[in-house]
C-alpha positions in Angstrom: -20.6 18.3 -11.6 -23.8 20.2 -12.3 -26.8 19.0 -10.3 -30.3 19.4 -11.9 -32.5 17.6 -9.3 -32.0 16.5 -5.7 -34.5 15.2 -3.1 -34.3 13.7 0.3 -36.7 11.1 1.7 -36.5 10.2 5.4 -36.5 6.4 6.2 -36.9 6.6 10.0 -37.3 2.9 10.9 -36.7 3.8 14.5 -40.2 5.4 14.6 -41.6 3.4 11.8 -42.1 6.4 9.6 -41.4 7.1 5.9 -41.5 10.8 5.4 -41.4 11.4 1.6 -40.5 14.8 0.5 -43.1 16.4 -1.9 -40.6 18.8 -3.4 -37.0 19.0 -4.4 -34.1 20.6 -2.6 -32.7 23.9 -4.0 -29.7 22.7 -6.0 -28.5 26.3 -6.3 -27.6 26.1 -2.6 -23.8 25.8 -2.6 -23.8 23.7 0.6 -26.1 21.1 -1.0 -24.1 21.0 -4.2 -20.7 20.6 -2.3 -22.1 17.9 0.0 -23.4 15.8 -2.9 -20.3 16.2 -5.0 -18.0 15.2 -2.2 -20.1 12.1 -1.5 -20.0 11.2 -5.1 -16.2 11.5 -5.3 -15.9 9.3 -2.2 -18.1 6.7 -3.8 -16.2 6.5 -7.0 -12.9 6.3 -5.0 -14.3 3.4 -2.8 -14.5 -0.4 -3.2 -17.1 -0.3 -5.9 -18.9 -3.0 -7.7 -19.8 -2.4 -11.3 -22.4 -3.6 -13.7 -24.9 -2.6 -16.4 -28.6 -2.2 -16.1 -30.7 -3.5 -19.0 -34.2 -2.7 -20.3 -35.8 -5.5 -18.3 -34.3 -4.4 -15.0 -36.4 -2.8 -12.2 -34.2 0.2 -12.2 -34.4 0.9 -15.9 -38.1 0.7 -15.7 -38.6 3.1 -12.9 -36.0 5.6 -14.2 -38.3 6.0 -17.2 -40.6 8.0 -14.9 -40.2 11.7 -15.8 -41.7 13.0 -12.5 -38.6 13.1 -10.3 -40.3 13.4 -6.9 -42.8 10.7 -7.8 -40.1 8.4 -9.2 -37.8 8.8 -6.1 -40.7 8.4 -3.7 -41.5 5.0 -5.3 -37.8 4.0 -4.7 -37.9 5.3 -1.1 -41.1 3.3 -0.4 -39.5 0.1 -1.7 -36.3 0.7 0.3 -38.3 1.4 3.4 -40.1 -1.9 3.1 -36.8 -3.7 2.8 -35.0 -2.0 5.7 -38.0 -2.3 8.1 -37.6 -6.0 7.8 -34.4 -6.1 9.8 -33.2 -4.6 13.0 -29.6 -4.7 11.8 -30.1 -2.1 9.1 -29.6 1.4 10.2 -32.3 4.1 9.8 -31.4 6.9 7.5 -32.3 9.2 4.6 -32.4 8.4 0.9 -30.7 11.1 -1.1 -31.5 10.9 -4.8 -30.2 13.2 -7.5 -29.6 13.8 -11.2 -26.5 15.5 -12.4 -24.2 16.0 -15.3 -20.5 15.1 -15.0 -17.6 14.9 -17.3 -18.6 11.4 -18.2 -22.2 12.3 -19.0 -25.5 12.5 -17.1 -25.9 10.4 -13.9 -28.6 9.3 -11.5 -27.5 8.7 -8.0 -29.0 7.2 -4.8 -27.2 7.4 -1.5 -28.5 6.0 1.8 -27.3 8.4 4.5 -27.4 6.4 7.7 -28.3 8.2 11.0 -25.6 8.6 13.6 -26.4 9.7 17.2 -24.5 12.9 18.1 -24.6 15.2 21.1 -25.3 18.9 20.5 -25.9 21.9 22.8 -29.3 23.4 23.5 -30.3 26.5 25.4 -33.2 26.3 27.7 -34.7 28.4 30.5 -35.3 26.9 33.9 -36.9 29.1 36.6 -36.1 32.1 34.5 -32.4 31.1 34.3 -30.6 30.2 31.1 -29.3 26.7 31.2 -27.0 25.2 28.5 -27.8 21.5 28.1 -26.5 18.5 26.1 -29.1 17.0 23.8 -28.7 13.7 21.9 -29.7 14.0 18.3 -30.5 10.5 16.9 -30.6 11.6 13.2 -27.3 13.2 12.3 -26.3 12.6 8.7 -22.8 11.5 7.8 -20.2 14.3 7.0 -19.2 14.8 3.4 -15.8 13.3 4.2 -17.2 10.0 5.4 -17.7 6.9 3.3 -21.3 5.9 3.0 -22.4 2.3 3.3 -24.9 2.0 0.4 -25.1 4.0 -2.8 -25.4 3.6 -6.6 -24.4 5.9 -9.3 -25.8 5.2 -12.8 -24.4 6.7 -16.0 -27.6 7.4 -17.9 -25.9 7.2 -21.3 -24.0 3.9 -20.9 -26.3 2.4 -18.3 -23.2 1.3 -16.4 -23.4 1.7 -12.6 -21.0 2.0 -9.7 -22.3 0.4 -6.5 -21.1 0.4 -2.9 -22.8 -1.7 -0.2 -22.3 -3.7 2.9 -23.9 -7.0 3.9 -26.3 -7.1 6.8 -27.7 -9.9 8.9 -31.3 -10.7 7.7 -33.1 -13.8 8.9 -29.8 -15.3 10.0 -28.0 -14.7 6.8 -25.6 -12.0 5.7 -27.3 -10.3 2.7 -26.3 -7.5 0.4 -29.8 -6.2 0.7 -29.2 -2.9 -1.2 -28.5 -4.7 -4.5 -30.4 -8.0 -4.0 -33.6 -6.9 -2.3 -33.9 -3.2 -3.2 -32.3 -2.6 -6.6 -32.8 -6.2 -7.8 -29.5 -6.3 -9.7 -26.5 -8.7 -9.7 -23.3 -6.6 -9.9 -20.1 -7.9 -11.2 -17.7 -9.3 -8.6 -15.7 -6.4 -7.1 -12.0 -6.1 -7.4 -11.7 -6.4 -3.6 -13.5 -9.8 -3.7 -11.3 -11.0 -6.6 -8.2 -10.0 -4.8 -9.4 -11.9 -1.7 -10.0 -14.9 -3.9 -6.5 -14.7 -5.3 -5.0 -14.4 -1.9 -6.9 -17.4 -0.5 -5.9 -19.5 -3.6 -2.2 -18.5 -3.2 -2.4 -19.5 0.4 -4.0 -22.9 -0.3 -1.4 -23.7 -3.0 1.6 -22.5 -1.0 0.6 -24.6 2.0 1.1 -27.7 -0.2 4.7 -26.9 -1.1 7.4 -26.6 1.6 9.8 -24.8 -0.7 7.5 -21.7 -0.9 7.0 -20.0 2.5 3.6 -18.2 2.8 5.1 -14.8 3.6 7.2 -15.0 0.4 4.3 -16.1 -1.7 2.1 -13.2 -0.4 4.9 -10.7 -0.9 5.4 -11.8 -4.5 1.7 -11.7 -5.1 1.5 -8.2 -3.7 4.4 -7.1 -5.9 2.8 -8.6 -9.0 -0.5 -6.9 -8.3 1.2 -3.5 -7.6 3.2 -3.7 -10.9 0.0 -4.7 -12.9 -2.0 -1.7 -11.7 -0.2 0.6 -14.1 -1.9 -1.2 -17.0 -5.4 -1.0 -15.3 -5.9 -4.7 -15.0 -4.6 -7.8 -13.2 -3.9 -11.0 -15.0 -4.4 -14.1 -12.9 -2.0 -16.1 -15.2 0.7 -13.5 -14.7 0.4 -14.0 -10.9 0.9 -17.7 -11.4 4.0 -17.2 -13.4 5.5 -14.7 -10.9 4.6 -16.6 -7.7 5.2 -20.2 -8.8 7.7 -19.4 -11.6 9.7 -22.6 -11.5 7.1 -25.0 -10.0 4.8 -26.3 -12.7 2.8 -28.5 -10.3 2.0 -25.4 -8.1 1.1 -23.4 -11.2 -1.2 -26.1 -12.4 -2.9 -26.4 -9.0 -3.3 -22.6 -8.8 -4.8 -22.4 -12.3 -7.3 -25.3 -11.5 -8.5 -23.6 -8.3 -8.6 -20.0 -9.6 -10.5 -20.9 -12.8 -13.4 -22.2 -10.6 -13.7 -18.9 -8.9 -12.7 -16.2 -11.4 -14.0 -16.8 -14.9 -11.9 -14.1 -16.7 -8.2 -14.2 -16.5 -8.0 -10.4 -17.0 -9.5 -8.5 -14.0 -10.1 -4.8 -14.7 -9.3 -2.5 -11.8 -11.4 0.6 -10.9 -9.6 3.2 -8.8 -6.1 2.1 -9.6 -4.7 5.0 -7.4 -6.5 3.5 -4.4 -4.9 0.1 -4.8 -1.5 1.6 -5.7 -1.6 3.4 -2.4 -2.7 0.3 -0.6 -0.1 -2.0 -2.1 3.0 0.2 -2.4 4.3 -0.9 1.0 5.0 -4.5 2.0 4.1 -5.2 5.7 5.4 -8.0 7.8 4.8 -9.2 11.4 7.4 -11.4 12.9 6.8 -14.0 15.6 8.9 -11.9 18.0 6.2 -9.2 17.7 8.3 -6.9 15.5 6.3 -5.3 12.7 8.0 -3.7 9.7 6.8 -1.8 6.7 9.0 -1.7 3.6 8.3 0.5 0.5 7.9 -1.6 -2.6 10.9 -0.2 -4.4 13.1 -0.9 -1.4 11.7 -4.4 -0.9 12.7 -5.3 -4.5 16.3 -4.1 -4.0 18.4 -6.8 -2.3 21.2 -4.3 -1.7 18.8 -2.6 0.8 16.8 -5.5 2.4 17.0 -9.3 2.2 15.4 -12.3 3.8 17.9 -15.1 4.5 17.0 -18.7 5.2 19.2 -20.0 8.0 20.4 -23.7 8.3 18.4 -24.1 11.6 15.2 -23.3 9.7 14.8 -19.7 11.0 14.7 -16.6 8.8 16.9 -13.6 9.2 15.8 -10.2 7.9 18.7 -8.0 6.9 18.3 -4.3 6.4 21.4 -2.8 4.8 23.0 0.6 4.2 21.2 2.5 6.9 22.5 6.1 7.3 20.0 7.5 9.8 17.4 6.2 12.2 14.4 8.4 13.0 12.2 7.5 16.0 8.5 8.1 15.2 7.5 8.6 18.8 4.7 11.2 19.0 2.5 12.7 21.6 
């Protein structure tokens, strides 16, 4: 990534001050470059929402401004007005930049929330040097941390990647970064779609005694994991795999899912992230035992098997164990 412009505006809602920078940061500074690049990589690898800005959007209009400090100051002023309206939104800095990546030119905005951290400070008391602890209320996140709010816009395709959290404003949880600041409506995120699928599977499974919830969830996770290789998840495919021989359950699932997810084919950003997340099946038994089973092993009944007992209980059989390693650590 090659950075052409970068500027930092301070949104200190703790003191009620917006300190807009009049000049840009030196992008030739290797520390600045590495910090921004690592944050960008973390954003792309996170639970992003996507969408496309159009010519009528607020963002598209303001990005037409060629004066970078002026344009970003206008953005900082609007964001400052939004965040000062709620005590639940953290104070922070607005980092804006333009860069060129392998996918083309991008414009990015990252809200860097302040975190209180202690640091040492040297002072002289009665001509004696005293090392003190000082609380710094405005420490920025490390490059390895995940930021809460950010947007990266591909200036060629106008497609954006957005990451945000909801905050309590006037008694309601609001995605203020997209709704009140950027004035955009992003596509539903893959995380939200997966949550919808899980809730729908749970609702349908509860209506049919022959399909235990743990089995329905395990099959759903397996179906999602296998679909990730293609880069998308098909909701119809999940119906077939989870409710394969129960037409009534499949019909109910289709009816419920169609009301919440319009497109049967759900594209997946960051397939590696979800492959890592879903490659292990995790179970918690009523006895308190928790067990994690790699997907390949879970699908092999010569290695692990759930058996329904006549008394209504379930036995979990783990087979062909050669060694047992205790993971006790200090």
